[in-house]
Every structure is written in structure tokens, then in C-alpha cells.
MARNUPA-184492 format. One record per residue: residue number from 1; x, y, z of N, C-alpha, C, O in turn. Coordinates in steps of 0.2 Angstrom, whole numbers. Layout:
<nodes>
NUM|X|Y|Z|X|Y|Z|X|Y|Z|X|Y|Z
...
</nodes>
This chain:
<nodes>
1|4|-6|0|0|-1|1|5|6|1|9|7|5
2|4|10|-3|7|16|-5|5|22|1|0|20|5
3|8|27|2|7|33|6|1|35|6|-2|34|1
4|-2|39|10|-10|43|10|-10|50|15|-8|51|21
5|-13|53|12|-15|58|16|-18|57|21|-22|51|20
6|-18|61|26|-20|61|34|-26|63|34|-30|62|38
7|-28|65|29|-36|69|28|-42|64|30|-45|65|35
8|-43|60|24|-48|54|26|-47|52|33|-51|54|37
9|-42|48|34|-40|45|40|-41|49|48|-41|46|53
10|-42|57|47|-42|59|50|-51|63|52|-54|64|57
11|-53|64|45|-61|65|44|-64|58|50|-68|58|55
12|-61|51|47|-68|46|51|-64|45|56|-65|39|58
13|-59|48|59|-58|49|67|-62|53|71|-64|52|77
14|-63|58|66|-67|64|68|-73|61|71|-75|61|77
15|-76|59|65|-85|57|64|-86|52|69|-91|53|72
16|-82|44|71|-80|41|74|-79|40|82|-80|35|86
17|-76|48|84|-75|50|91|-68|47|93|-67|46|99
18|-63|45|88|-58|41|91|-53|46|87|-55|51|84
19|-46|44|89|-41|49|87|-34|43|85|-32|37|87
20|-32|46|79|-23|42|76|-18|47|78|-17|53|78
21|-14|42|81|-8|45|85|-5|47|77|-7|45|72
22|1|51|80|5|54|76|13|50|83|14|50|89
23|16|47|77|21|44|81|29|45|77|31|42|72
24|32|51|82|37|53|78|42|48|77|42|43|81
25|47|47|71|51|42|67|59|45|69|59|51|67
26|62|43|71|71|44|72|75|41|68|81|44|66
27|74|35|66|79|31|62|75|24|59|69|23|58
28|78|20|58|76|14|55|72|10|58|66|8|56
29|75|8|68|72|4|71|65|7|74|61|3|76
30|63|15|75|57|19|75|52|17|70|46|14|72
31|55|18|64|51|17|58|47|9|57|41|9|56
32|51|3|58|50|-2|60|46|-5|64|42|-10|63
33|47|-1|71|41|-4|74|35|0|74|29|-3|76
34|34|7|73|28|8|73|24|6|67|19|3|69
35|25|5|61|22|2|57|20|-5|59|14|-7|59
36|26|-10|61|23|-16|63|19|-16|68|17|-22|70
37|18|-11|71|13|-11|79|6|-9|75|0|-13|76
38|7|-3|70|1|-2|68|-4|-6|64|-10|-6|63
39|2|-12|61|-2|-17|56|-5|-23|60|-10|-26|58
40|-1|-24|66|-1|-28|70|-8|-27|75|-11|-32|76
41|-11|-21|76|-17|-17|79|-22|-14|74|-27|-10|74
42|-21|-19|67|-26|-14|63|-27|-7|63|-32|-4|61
43|-23|-4|64|-25|5|64|-21|8|59|-16|7|56
44|-26|13|58|-22|19|52|-16|21|59|-16|19|64
45|-12|25|56|-5|28|58|-2|33|55|-4|34|49
46|2|39|58|5|44|54|12|44|58|12|43|65
47|18|44|52|25|44|53|25|52|53|24|55|49
48|28|53|59|29|60|60|37|62|60|42|58|63
49|37|67|56|48|68|54|47|76|57|43|80|55
50|51|78|61|53|85|63|58|86|56|60|82|52
51|61|93|56|65|95|54|72|92|54|76|91|50
52|73|92|62|78|88|65|80|83|64|86|81|62
53|74|78|64|74|71|62|78|70|55|83|66|53
54|73|76|51|74|74|44|82|74|42|85|70|38
55|85|80|45|92|80|44|96|75|48|101|73|45
56|96|73|53|97|66|54|98|59|51|102|54|51
57|92|59|48|91|52|43|93|55|35|92|52|30
58|95|61|36|100|62|29|96|64|24|97|62|19
59|91|67|24|87|72|21|79|68|20|78|63|23
60|75|72|17|69|67|17|68|65|11|63|61|10
61|72|64|6|72|59|1|74|53|3|71|48|1
62|79|52|8|80|45|11|75|45|19|76|40|23
63|71|50|19|66|47|24|60|43|19|57|37|21
64|59|47|13|52|44|9|56|35|8|53|30|10
65|62|35|4|64|30|2|62|26|7|58|22|7
66|66|26|13|66|20|18|58|18|21|57|12|23
67|53|23|21|48|21|21|44|17|18|43|11|20
68|43|20|12|42|15|5|42|10|5|37|6|6
69|51|8|5|53|1|5|50|-2|11|47|-7|11
70|52|0|15|51|-4|22|42|-7|22|40|-12|23
71|38|-1|20|29|-5|20|30|-10|15|27|-15|16
72|34|-9|10|33|-15|3|35|-20|7|32|-25|6
73|41|-21|10|43|-25|12|40|-29|18|39|-36|18
74|37|-25|23|32|-28|28|27|-30|25|26|-36|27
75|24|-28|20|17|-30|19|14|-26|23|12|-29|28
76|15|-18|22|9|-14|27|3|-14|23|4|-14|17
77|-3|-15|27|-7|-12|21|-12|-9|25|-16|-6|21
78|-13|-7|32|-15|0|35|-13|6|31|-7|6|29
79|-18|10|32|-15|18|30|-10|21|33|-11|22|39
80|-4|24|30|0|29|33|0|33|30|-1|34|24
81|2|39|34|4|44|31|10|49|33|9|53|38
82|15|48|30|21|53|30|21|60|31|22|63|26
83|21|62|37|19|70|39|27|75|40|32|72|42
84|27|80|40|31|86|41|31|87|47|26|92|48
85|33|85|53|30|90|60|36|96|61|43|96|61
86|29|101|64|31|109|64|37|113|60|42|116|62
87|35|110|54|39|114|47|38|119|45|33|121|42
88|44|122|45|44|129|43|43|129|35|43|123|32
89|41|136|31|37|136|25|44|131|21|43|125|19
90|50|135|21|55|131|18|56|123|17|57|120|12
91|54|122|23|53|114|24|48|112|22|49|106|21
92|43|113|21|35|111|21|37|109|12|36|103|9
93|39|114|10|41|115|1|45|108|0|42|104|-3
94|50|107|4|55|104|3|51|95|3|52|91|-1
95|48|95|7|44|88|11|40|88|5|40|82|3
96|36|92|3|32|92|-2|35|89|-9|32|86|-14
97|40|91|-10|44|89|-18|47|82|-16|48|78|-21
98|48|79|-10|51|73|-8|46|68|-9|49|63|-10
99|40|69|-9|36|64|-9|31|62|-1|28|57|0
100|31|67|2|29|66|10|22|67|6|21|71|1
101|17|63|11|10|64|8|6|69|14|0|70|13
102|9|71|18|6|75|23|12|79|25|17|77|25
103|11|87|28|13|92|31|11|96|36|5|98|36
104|14|97|39|12|103|45|17|110|44|23|110|44
105|12|116|42|17|123|44|14|126|48|9|128|49
106|21|126|53|20|129|60|20|137|58|26|139|59
107|16|141|57|15|148|56|13|150|64|10|155|66
108|15|148|67|11|151|76|16|156|78|13|160|83
109|22|158|76|26|162|79|27|169|73|29|174|74
110|24|168|68|19|172|65|15|176|66|9|173|68
111|14|185|65|7|188|65|2|185|63|4|182|58
112|-5|185|64|-9|180|61|-9|182|55|-9|177|52
113|-9|189|52|-9|189|45|-5|187|40|-6|186|34
114|1|185|44|7|182|41|7|174|40|8|170|35
115|5|173|46|1|166|47|-4|162|40|-5|157|37
116|-7|168|41|-14|165|36|-10|165|28|-9|160|25
117|-7|170|25|-4|170|20|0|164|16|-1|162|10
118|5|162|22|10|159|21|6|153|21|7|149|16
119|2|151|25|-3|144|27|-8|143|20|-9|138|18
120|-10|148|19|-14|149|11|-10|144|5|-12|139|3
121|-5|149|5|2|148|-2|2|136|-2|1|132|-6
122|4|137|7|5|129|5|-1|126|6|0|120|7
123|-7|129|6|-13|123|6|-14|121|-1|-16|116|-3
124|-12|130|-5|-13|128|-13|-8|123|-16|-10|119|-21
125|-2|123|-15|4|119|-18|3|111|-15|3|106|-19
126|1|111|-9|0|102|-8|-6|101|-8|-7|95|-7
127|-12|106|-11|-19|103|-13|-19|101|-20|-24|98|-22
128|-15|102|-24|-13|101|-30|-11|94|-32|-13|90|-36
129|-7|93|-26|-3|85|-25|-6|80|-20|-4|74|-19
130|-12|83|-18|-17|79|-13|-13|77|-6|-14|72|-4
131|-11|81|-5|-6|81|3|-8|85|7|-7|91|7
132|-12|80|12|-14|85|18|-11|90|22|-5|89|24
133|-13|95|24|-12|101|29|-12|102|35|-18|103|37
134|-7|103|41|-8|104|46|-7|112|48|-1|114|46
135|-10|115|51|-9|123|52|-9|124|60|-13|120|63
136|-5|127|63|-5|128|71|-6|136|73|-3|141|70
137|-11|137|79|-11|144|81|-11|143|89|-14|138|92
138|-8|148|92|-5|147|99|-1|143|99|-3|137|100
139|6|144|100|10|141|101|11|133|106|9|132|111
140|14|128|103|13|122|109|20|123|114|26|124|111
141|20|123|118|23|124|124|30|119|123|31|116|117
142|35|119|127|42|116|128|47|117|121|47|121|116
143|51|113|123|54|111|115|55|105|111|56|99|113
144|54|105|104|56|102|101|61|100|96|60|105|92
145|65|98|95|72|101|90|71|108|88|68|109|82
146|72|113|94|73|119|94|68|123|92|69|129|90
147|61|120|94|56|124|88|52|125|98|48|121|100
148|53|130|100|51|131|106|45|135|107|44|141|104
149|39|132|112|33|138|112|33|138|119|36|133|121
150|29|143|123|28|144|130|21|142|131|17|146|134
151|18|138|128|13|134|131|5|138|129|1|136|132
152|5|143|126|1|149|124|-7|145|123|-7|139|120
153|-11|147|125|-18|145|122|-21|149|116|-21|155|116
154|-23|144|111|-24|149|105|-31|153|107|-35|151|111
155|-31|157|103|-38|162|102|-44|157|97|-42|154|93
156|-49|158|99|-53|152|95|-56|156|87|-58|153|82
157|-56|162|88|-58|166|82|-52|167|78|-52|168|72
158|-45|166|81|-40|163|76|-40|158|72|-39|158|66
159|-40|153|77|-42|146|76|-47|146|69|-45|144|63
160|-54|149|70|-56|148|64|-55|151|59|-56|147|53
161|-52|158|59|-47|160|53|-46|157|49|-47|159|43
162|-41|151|52|-35|148|49|-39|141|47|-38|138|42
163|-46|139|51|-48|134|49|-52|134|41|-53|130|36
164|-55|141|42|-58|144|34|-53|143|29|-55|142|23
165|-48|143|30|-43|143|24|-43|136|21|-41|135|15
166|-46|132|25|-47|125|19|-39|120|23|-38|116|19
167|-36|119|26|-33|116|31|-36|110|32|-42|111|34
168|-33|103|32|-37|98|33|-37|97|40|-41|93|43
169|-30|100|45|-31|98|54|-28|104|56|-24|108|52
170|-29|105|62|-28|111|66|-25|109|72|-27|105|75
171|-20|112|74|-18|111|80|-17|118|85|-12|122|85
172|-21|117|89|-22|124|93|-20|122|101|-23|118|104
173|-16|126|103|-13|126|108|-16|128|114|-17|134|115
174|-20|121|119|-24|123|126|-19|120|130|-19|114|132
175|-14|122|132|-10|123|138|-5|115|138|-2|113|142
176|-6|113|130|-1|108|132|5|110|128|6|114|124
177|11|104|131|18|106|129|22|100|128|21|94|130
178|28|102|122|33|96|119|36|94|127|36|97|132
179|39|87|126|42|84|133|41|83|137|35|83|137
180|44|82|144|41|79|150|38|85|151|39|91|149
181|32|83|156|27|89|158|29|91|165|30|86|169
182|31|97|168|32|98|174|30|98|181|25|102|180
183|29|96|185|25|95|192|20|100|192|15|98|194
184|21|109|191|17|114|192|12|115|185|8|119|183
185|13|110|182|8|110|174|0|109|176|-3|103|177
186|-2|115|175|-10|116|175|-14|110|172|-20|109|174
187|-12|108|168|-17|104|165|-20|107|157|-18|113|155
188|-25|103|153|-29|107|148|-32|110|148|-34|111|153
189|-34|115|143|-40|121|144|-44|119|140|-44|119|134
190|-50|115|144|-53|111|139|-60|117|138|-63|117|133
191|-61|122|143|-65|125|141|-64|130|133|-68|132|129
192|-56|131|132|-55|134|125|-56|129|120|-59|130|115
193|-54|124|122|-54|117|117|-61|116|114|-62|114|108
194|-67|116|119|-75|116|119|-75|124|113|-77|123|107
195|-73|129|114|-75|135|108|-70|134|102|-71|136|97
196|-66|131|102|-63|130|97|-66|126|92|-67|127|86
197|-69|120|97|-73|114|92|-78|118|90|-79|118|84
198|-82|121|94|-89|125|91|-87|130|86|-91|130|82
199|-83|133|84|-79|137|79|-77|135|74|-78|139|69
200|-75|128|73|-72|125|68|-74|118|65|-73|115|60
201|-78|116|70|-85|110|67|-83|107|64|-77|108|66
202|-83|103|60|-80|96|58|-72|96|57|-70|90|55
203|-67|101|57|-62|101|57|-58|97|62|-59|100|68
204|-54|91|60|-50|87|65|-45|92|69|-41|96|66
205|-45|91|74|-41|95|79|-36|91|80|-37|85|80
206|-28|94|81|-22|90|83|-20|92|93|-21|97|96
207|-19|87|95|-16|88|103|-9|86|101|-7|81|99
208|-4|91|102|3|90|100|6|88|108|4|92|113
209|9|85|109|14|85|117|10|81|120|7|84|124
210|8|73|116|3|69|121|7|65|125|5|61|129
211|15|66|125|19|62|132|16|65|139|16|71|140
212|14|62|144|13|65|151|5|68|153|4|70|158
213|1|66|147|-5|69|149|-9|63|150|-9|57|148
214|-12|66|157|-14|60|159|-21|56|155|-26|59|151
215|-21|50|156|-25|45|152|-33|49|150|-35|50|144
216|-37|50|155|-42|54|154|-44|61|152|-49|63|151
217|-36|64|152|-37|70|149|-39|70|141|-43|73|138
218|-33|65|140|-35|62|133|-40|60|130|-41|63|124
219|-44|57|133|-50|54|132|-55|59|131|-60|58|128
220|-53|65|135|-58|71|135|-58|74|129|-62|75|124
221|-51|76|129|-50|79|122|-52|78|117|-54|82|113
222|-53|70|116|-54|68|109|-64|69|109|-67|71|105
223|-66|68|114|-72|67|115|-76|77|113|-82|79|112
224|-71|80|114|-71|87|112|-67|90|105|-66|96|104
225|-66|85|101|-64|85|93|-57|85|91|-55|88|86
226|-54|82|96|-46|80|96|-46|73|92|-48|68|94
227|-44|73|85|-44|67|83|-36|64|79|-36|60|75
228|-31|69|82|-26|67|81|-21|69|86|-21|75|88
229|-17|64|88|-13|66|93|-5|64|94|-3|58|93
230|-1|70|95|6|67|93|9|63|98|6|62|104
231|14|60|98|19|57|103|26|54|99|28|51|94
232|31|58|105|37|58|103|41|55|109|43|50|110
233|41|60|113|44|59|119|44|53|124|49|52|128
234|38|50|123|38|44|127|40|38|122|43|33|125
235|40|37|116|45|34|113|52|31|115|55|26|117
236|52|40|115|62|40|117|64|36|123|68|32|124
237|60|39|129|61|38|136|60|30|136|65|26|139
238|55|27|134|54|18|134|61|15|130|65|11|133
239|63|19|122|68|15|120|74|15|125|76|9|127
240|77|22|127|82|25|131|81|18|137|86|14|138
241|76|17|141|75|13|147|78|7|147|82|5|151
242|74|5|141|77|-4|139|83|-4|136|86|-10|135
243|87|0|133|93|-1|130|98|0|136|103|-3|136
244|95|6|142|98|6|148|99|-2|152|105|-4|154
245|93|-5|153|93|-12|157|99|-18|154|103|-21|157
246|97|-17|145|99|-21|143|109|-21|143|113|-25|141
247|111|-12|145|119|-14|144|119|-15|150|122|-20|151
248|115|-12|157|117|-13|165|117|-19|166|121|-21|171
249|113|-24|162|113|-30|165|117|-34|161|116|-40|159
250|124|-29|158|129|-33|155|129|-38|148|133|-43|148
251|124|-37|145|120|-42|142|125|-38|133|124|-42|128
252|127|-35|132|132|-33|127|139|-35|128|143|-34|123
253|140|-39|134|146|-43|133|145|-49|132|151|-52|132
254|140|-52|131|137|-60|132|137|-61|125|134|-58|121
255|142|-67|122|143|-69|114|144|-63|111|148|-59|113
256|138|-61|106|137|-55|101|133|-50|103|130|-46|100
257|135|-50|111|127|-46|111|129|-38|111|124|-34|114
258|134|-35|108|136|-27|105|134|-28|97|135|-24|93
259|132|-34|96|128|-32|87|124|-27|89|122|-27|95
260|123|-22|85|119|-18|85|110|-19|84|106|-15|86
261|110|-25|80|104|-29|79|100|-31|86|94|-32|86
262|105|-32|91|105|-36|98|104|-32|101|98|-32|103
263|108|-26|103|108|-20|106|101|-15|105|98|-13|110
264|100|-15|99|93|-8|99|88|-13|99|83|-11|96
265|87|-20|100|79|-25|99|77|-23|104|71|-21|103
266|79|-24|112|74|-22|119|74|-15|117|68|-14|115
267|76|-10|117|71|-4|115|67|-3|110|61|1|112
268|68|-6|104|65|-6|98|57|-11|100|52|-9|97
269|57|-14|104|52|-18|106|49|-13|113|43|-15|114
270|52|-9|116|50|-7|118|43|-1|117|38|1|120
271|47|2|112|43|7|107|34|3|104|28|6|104
272|38|-3|102|32|-7|99|25|-6|103|20|-4|100
273|28|-7|112|25|-8|118|21|-3|119|15|-4|121
274|24|4|120|22|11|120|16|12|115|10|13|118
275|18|12|107|15|14|103|8|11|102|3|14|100
276|8|3|103|1|-1|106|-1|2|111|-7|5|111
277|1|2|115|-4|6|123|-7|14|119|-13|15|119
278|-2|17|117|-7|24|114|-11|21|109|-17|22|111
279|-11|18|104|-17|16|99|-22|13|104|-28|14|103
280|-21|11|108|-29|7|112|-32|12|115|-38|12|115
281|-28|18|119|-28|24|123|-32|28|117|-35|34|118
282|-31|26|112|-32|34|107|-38|32|103|-41|36|99
283|-42|23|103|-46|21|101|-45|19|93|-50|21|89
284|-40|16|90|-38|17|83|-37|11|81|-35|10|76
285|-38|5|86|-36|0|84|-42|-5|80|-47|-5|83
286|-40|-8|75|-47|-10|73|-50|-7|67|-53|-10|63
287|-47|1|68|-51|6|63|-48|6|55|-51|10|51
288|-42|2|54|-39|3|47|-44|1|41|-42|1|35
</nodes>
């Protein structure tokens, strides 16, 4: 099965009151773990690639080639979208050219008028190629690959302005942040989310910073229109913990335990377990 736009899978999720997970990929192991878990769970999935991760993996053409080759070899039949996460205008253009099936243009740091103009141009170019577009209003807190946001709460009227341009999904800041949540975090602002949902109607909404948000909050957000939840840090933590345990137990010194295929295997399995857990929480299992 070839890559697909995220548009249809998210429209189905919105109508069905569940969410599709975007799981950021960082290398071959990450990609393989997410694709295999999606297939096993019969769940649609979105592979997220930040600009930093794209650079790390030797560019967007390399990422597209790896994902497409892996899907063919593994016999992946569930819907898979390859999505640029928090992309700049230039980054979005490069991913459209490279063959991504979905892009996010993060214009949240621009004045609203400039955000609108740049978003319109991305929508026009991506639309001609059947590529879905995500836009953002109200910066997401924390840091992800150098993209820093303070966790602002989006203006519902500005959300409507951006949604009316014709984007396929909208990321709206509601107090969520990237990375590990601090102890004094105030939680998600459901009042604002409800207002955004009211003004944007059938537009699938996106919850960034899915790691560390209590399960009940995630479930409530989905009932209020969130159709896509982004997860990155949690998979990184799972991978790191499993790899640490393998080395601390001295398994890398047993036989050929230093072979990277063995060394990275526990971390890869940990990612799969995390992804499955999230797909069950989001309600996307069996929805492919």
C-alpha cells in the first residue's frame, strides 16, 4: 500500500470519536516498530518527522525511500501518512517535493496575517498534489528539535480564521507542551478546546505533546474534537530505558550482544509496546 494523505483517516476519526496517533520517527528501528505495531493493531497511523530528525536521517528523500521500501517489504496494508512535524515554510516545500503525503506548516510564531498568507500558499501547492496540511494557532509549549513554545492558549477566533482557509487539521494550543510535563503544569484548558471545536465544526483538531498527559484528559480531549494525538518523547524514554537495562545487565558483553541488531532490539520492542498502548488509548485499534 502506498502512502496516503492524513485527510481521510482523520475525518473518519473525527466522525467516529477516536484519534489517530502520530508517532515521530528518528531512525530505521523507530519506523519499523511503528509500522509493525500499526499493522498488528489494524490501526491507521501517521509517521511524524521533525526537521531535525529529517536532517539526522540524511534528508527527506532518504526518509521517503526508507518508509516506502519498508512498507513494501513488511507488507503493510493499513493507511500510513508520512507527515512533516512543525515544519517551516521552506521545510514544508522540500517535503512536498520529496514525496511526503502530509505536512505541517507551523506559522504560530508569525503575526496572524502572515501566518494566514503563508498557510494559504502551502495549502495551494500541497492541494495540487493531494497532500494534507496541518496548521497551528497558539504555540505549543516546551521544545522539540529547537522549536520552542511557551504553551500559549489559542484564540478560538484565530483558529476559525485558519480553519476557514481549507487546512485539513488544526493544532491549537490549549496549555499542552512538548517533552516531559513539569510538576506545576496546570492541565489542558477544556473550555478553550470546546470553544475551538464549536467554531471549527468538523475540522479534525490536533493535540501536540501527547507524552505525559493523563489518560482521562486525553480521552476527554478526543470527545471534544481532537482526532490526532502526537507522541514522541514517550517512545524515546521507553527506548532509552530498555537500552539502559540491556547494557546494565551486561548483555552487550555476552556472546555477540554488542551487535547493533541485538543491542537495539529491546529498545525497539519497548517502542512497539508504547505505540500499542497509545493506539488502544486513542481508540484507533481495528479502525484501519
